N, C-alpha and C positions, 0 to 999 in steps of 0.2 A: 308233325310229321313222325312218320314212323320209323321205328329202328333200321339201319342197314340190316339186308335180311342175307344171311353169311352161309353157305352151303353145305351140309353134314358132312361131305367127305374130301377130302383133301388130296387124296394121290396124286402123284404126277403121273401128268400123261405124258409119254412117253410113245414115240410114233417110229415105226421100223425104217418107214423110207418118207423122206418130206418132198422127194423129186415128184415130180409127176412122171406117168407111165409116158412115151410117145409111142406113137407109130411107128414099124419099121419103115424105111426109107420118106420118112414125110421131110425127113431135109433136104431129099433129093431134088425132087418134085412137087412143083405147087398146087397141081391136082390130088394128089395125097395130106389128106389134113389130120392134123397130129393129134387127133380125137385116137384113142387105143382100139385098136381091130385087131384081132387073134389072127397074126399068118395062119395061112391055110393051105402054102403052095408044099408039092412032094420034096423041093430039091431045099428048100427054105431055113436058111442057119439060126435063126433066131428061134423058128419052133423047133429043133431039131438041138438047140443049148447049145452051142458050138460054143469053146469060150473065147475070151474078148467079144461077144458080140455083146446088144442090149437084151436085160431081162425084161422076162414075160409076166405080167399081174399072178400071183397066186393065192392061195389060201393060207400061206406063211406070212403075208405081211400085213395078216388082219393085227387090230388091235386088240387090248386087253378089254375082256368083257366089261373089267366095273369103270373103263375110262370109256369106252365107245360113247359116242354120240354127246361128249362133254365138250364145250365151250369152255375156252381159258379163261371164265370164272368159278369155271365148278359146277355149273348150273348144267343142264337139259336143255333144251328149246321147245316150247308149246306156241304153235300158232294161235292168236286171237285175234274173232272180227268183230264179238260182243262182248258188252258186259256182262252175260248170262254165261256166258265162253269160261269166265275170269273164276268164276266161281269153283269148277273144277280143282283150280289149283289151292284150294284156301286149305286144305289138310296137309299139301306135298309142297309148299314157299318154299322149303329150302333142297327140295331135290330140283325143283323147277324153275325157271322164268319166263315170263310171258314175251311175247315180243308181238305188236300188234299187225295185222295181217296189211299189205302195202296199199289196199285198195279202201282202206279206211278212211272216211272222212276227218277235218281236224275239229270237227263239233263231238263225234265219238268219240275220237282220241283222247282226246278232254274229260270227257265220262269214264273213261277205260282208266286213263293214270292215276284219276283222282280213288276211282274203286281199287286198285290196285294197291294204292298206298296204306286205305285201310285195313287191306287182310292183308299189307306187308308182304306183298309182291313184288320182287323184283322185274321191269320193263325192261329189256336192252333197248330197242328203241324209241323210250318215256320221251324224246327231245323232238325227235321231228314233227315236221309241220305247227311248228308252234312258232307266234310271231313274237316281233323283237321286243314290244315291251311286256308280255308274259315268263317269255323266257326270263329264268333265271341261272 
């Protein structure tokens, strides 16, 4: 069993906004879905940024470049489809963790997890598709 890999950087992740931006008037009409769309109307209060209206997404809500795309465990995610793609992370196992692609079979998953353990690479979904007896 390889030792648990720890990330290099442990900067605290600070989100400027955790609430999702909702589309204007999506609470009033079922036909208007909540997924964000920029208001384009000439008289629109939200587009004109009137006081008391909902906020629009803009560049100021961006994350810190050092913590952008970081998972809560401190690693960045790298999607792996086979054992060969795991070799890419060999030198970057303190910065990136592997996530096995959703369509990989249980047999191949087992090989990927074993190889990742040899290379001391953290696999986020290593327990997925394991049988009851094998799962520890």
